[in-house]
C-alpha positions in Angstrom: -26.3 13.2 12.3 -29.6 14.9 12.0 -32.1 14.1 9.2 -31.7 11.6 6.5 -28.1 11.0 5.6 -26.2 9.1 3.0 -23.7 6.5 4.2 -21.1 4.6 2.1 -20.2 1.4 3.9 -17.7 -1.3 3.1 -18.0 -4.7 4.8 -21.8 -4.5 5.2 -22.4 -8.2 4.5 -21.5 -9.5 7.9 -20.2 -8.7 11.4 -19.8 -5.1 12.5 -20.5 -3.8 9.0 -23.9 -5.6 8.8 -24.8 -4.4 12.3 -24.1 -0.8 11.4 -25.9 -1.0 8.1 -29.0 -2.5 9.9 -29.0 0.4 12.4 -28.8 3.1 9.7 -31.2 1.3 7.3 -33.8 0.9 10.1 -33.9 4.7 10.7 -34.4 5.5 7.1 -31.0 6.7 6.1 -29.7 6.1 2.5 -27.1 3.4 2.2 -24.5 2.9 -0.6 -23.1 -0.5 0.1 -19.7 -1.5 -1.4 -19.4 -4.9 -2.9 -16.5 -6.8 -4.4 -18.5 -7.9 -7.4 -21.9 -7.8 -9.1 -23.1 -11.0 -7.4 -22.3 -9.7 -4.0 -23.9 -6.4 -4.8 -27.1 -8.2 -5.7 -27.0 -10.0 -2.3 -26.6 -6.8 -0.4 -29.4 -5.1 -2.3 -31.7 -7.9 -1.3 -30.5 -7.8 2.3 -31.1 -4.0 2.5 -34.1 -3.0 0.3 -33.7 0.4 -1.2 -29.9 0.6 -0.8 -27.6 1.4 -3.6 -24.4 -0.5 -4.3 -20.9 0.4 -5.4 -18.8 -2.4 -7.0 -15.0 -2.6 -6.8 -12.5 -5.2 -5.6 -10.7 -3.9 -2.5 -8.0 -6.5 -3.0 -7.0 -4.8 -6.2 -7.0 -1.0 -5.4 -5.2 -0.1 -8.6 -8.4 -1.0 -10.5 -10.8 0.9 -8.2 -10.6 4.1 -10.2 -11.5 2.3 -13.4 -14.4 0.5 -11.6 -15.8 3.7 -10.2 -15.4 5.4 -13.5 -18.0 3.0 -14.9 -20.5 3.7 -12.1 -22.3 6.7 -10.6 -20.8 7.8 -7.3 -23.2 9.3 -4.8 -23.5 13.1 -5.2 -23.5 13.5 -1.4 -21.7 11.5 1.3 -22.5 12.2 4.9 -20.3 9.3 6.1 -17.8 6.9 4.7 -17.5 3.8 6.9 -14.5 1.6 6.3 -15.4 -1.6 7.9 -14.3 -4.4 5.5 -11.1 -6.2 6.4 -9.1 -9.4 6.0 -6.6 -11.2 8.2 -4.0 -13.9 7.6 -1.9 -14.9 10.6 1.6 -16.3 10.4 5.1 -15.7 11.7 7.3 -13.2 9.8 9.5 -16.1 8.7 6.6 -17.7 6.8 4.4 -15.0 5.5 4.7 -14.6 1.8 4.6 -11.3 -0.2 1.2 -12.3 -1.5 -0.2 -12.4 2.0 1.4 -9.1 2.9 0.1 -7.4 -0.2 -3.4 -8.8 0.2 -3.8 -7.5 3.7 -2.2 -4.2 3.0 -4.4 -3.7 -0.1 -7.7 -4.5 1.5 -7.0 -3.0 5.0 -5.1 0.1 4.0 -4.5 1.0 0.4 -8.1 0.4 -0.7 -9.6 2.6 2.1 -7.2 5.4 1.1 -8.2 5.1 -2.5 -12.0 5.0 -1.7 -11.5 8.0 0.5 -9.7 9.9 -2.3 -12.6 9.3 -4.7 -15.3 10.4 -2.2 -13.5 13.4 -0.6 -15.3 16.0 -2.7 -18.7 14.7 -1.6 -17.5 14.4 2.0 -16.3 18.0 1.9 -19.6 19.2 0.4 -21.6 17.5 3.2 -19.0 18.3 5.9 -19.2 14.5 6.4 -17.5 11.9 8.6 -15.0 9.2 7.8 -14.9 6.3 10.2 -12.1 3.7 10.0 -12.9 0.5 11.9 -9.4 -0.4 12.9 -8.4 -3.1 15.5 -6.6 -3.5 18.8 -3.8 -4.7 16.4 -3.6 -1.2 15.1 -2.2 -0.1 18.5 -0.2 -3.2 19.6 1.4 -5.9 17.4 1.8 -9.5 18.7 3.5 -12.6 17.4 2.0 -14.0 14.2 0.1 -10.8 13.6 2.7 -8.8 11.8 1.1 -8.2 8.4 -2.4 -7.6 9.8 -1.0 -5.3 12.5 1.1 -3.4 10.0 -1.9 -2.8 7.8 -3.9 -1.5 10.8 -1.0 0.6 12.1 -0.9 2.1 8.7 -4.7 2.7 8.8 -4.2 4.7 12.0 -1.6 6.9 10.2 -4.0 7.4 7.3 -6.8 8.4 9.7 -4.6 10.8 11.7 -3.2 12.5 8.6 -6.7 12.8 7.0 -8.1 14.3 10.2 -5.5 17.1 10.1 -5.8 17.7 6.4 -9.6 17.9 6.3 -10.4 19.6 9.6 -10.6 22.9 8.0 -13.1 21.5 5.5 -15.4 20.4 8.3 -14.8 16.6 7.7 -14.6 14.6 10.9 -12.4 11.5 11.1 -12.8 8.7 13.7 -10.8 5.6 14.3 -12.5 2.8 16.2 -10.3 0.0 17.8 -12.5 -3.0 18.7 -11.1 -5.9 20.6 -12.0 -9.4 19.5 -15.5 -9.3 18.1 -17.8 -12.3 17.5 -17.7 -12.4 13.7 -16.7 -14.6 10.7 -13.3 -13.0 10.9 -12.9 -14.1 14.5 -13.9 -17.6 13.5 -11.2 -17.6 10.9 -8.6 -16.3 13.4 -9.5 -19.1 15.8 -9.1 -21.7 13.0 -5.7 -20.3 12.2 -4.7 -20.3 15.9 -6.0 -23.8 16.3 -8.4 -22.8 19.1 -12.0 -23.6 19.8 -14.3 -20.7 19.0 -16.9 -19.5 21.5 -18.6 -16.3 20.3 -20.0 -15.6 23.7 -16.5 -14.7 24.9 -16.2 -11.8 22.6 -17.8 -8.4 21.8 -21.2 -8.6 20.0 -21.0 -6.7 16.7 -24.1 -4.8 17.7 -22.2 -3.3 20.6 -19.5 -2.0 18.3 -22.2 -0.7 16.0 -23.6 1.3 18.9 -20.3 3.1 19.4 -20.0 3.9 15.7 -23.5 5.3 15.4 -22.8 7.3 18.5 -19.8 8.9 16.9 -21.7 9.7 13.7 -24.6 11.3 15.7 -22.4 13.4 17.9 -23.3 17.1 17.6 -21.0 19.2 15.4 -19.4 20.9 18.4 -17.4 17.7 19.1 -15.5 15.0 17.3 -14.5 11.5 18.5 -11.0 11.0 17.3 -10.1 7.6 18.7 -12.5 5.1 20.3 -11.3 1.8 21.9 -13.8 -0.9 22.5 -12.9 -4.0 24.6 -14.7 -7.1 25.8 -16.7 -6.5 28.9 -16.4 -10.0 30.2 
């Protein structure tokens, strides 16, 4: 992605999202960082000086339109990076509707709604939408049903969007990281009752490298699906 570009990023506060934001911030690109509330927005603005923020609760996608209507959306969007996510493990026989809705809202419906609001700007810039999915978006395992369903749905969203917007010059990439050393992975291990050793998993910086590579690929090519697995 040549020259200064504007990137809208969800999940920039930690893990893969923070690693991507640091890379793009360091090279002088403009960042618009999504935050769930004003307090979080203030923290992100301090963490990335010069960045703008966009506030809206991904767990309540029905209210995103109202929230965005009271803020100034960026006039140009070169990339929209959906990196935020939540996970709540449990067997089908025990997961409640509240748990299902929370994961579907944050991991699937909110990305669709945010994309809908920013599509005009993405079309104008012939921009790029990146969905950071998961290995669970390709294969579902015991106790992962709700999370995997949200991520399988995210793959469907990305695949449909890619076909719909190809003629408008909008590129769409899905990235499927394996287990990555992050706060989410710590939570997963706590839910699994396992000891957490971050050295066993992918460094978020490595996933960030693949995402930035996809963004910077010349216009004659497009990465559709990118799977990243632990190297040790």
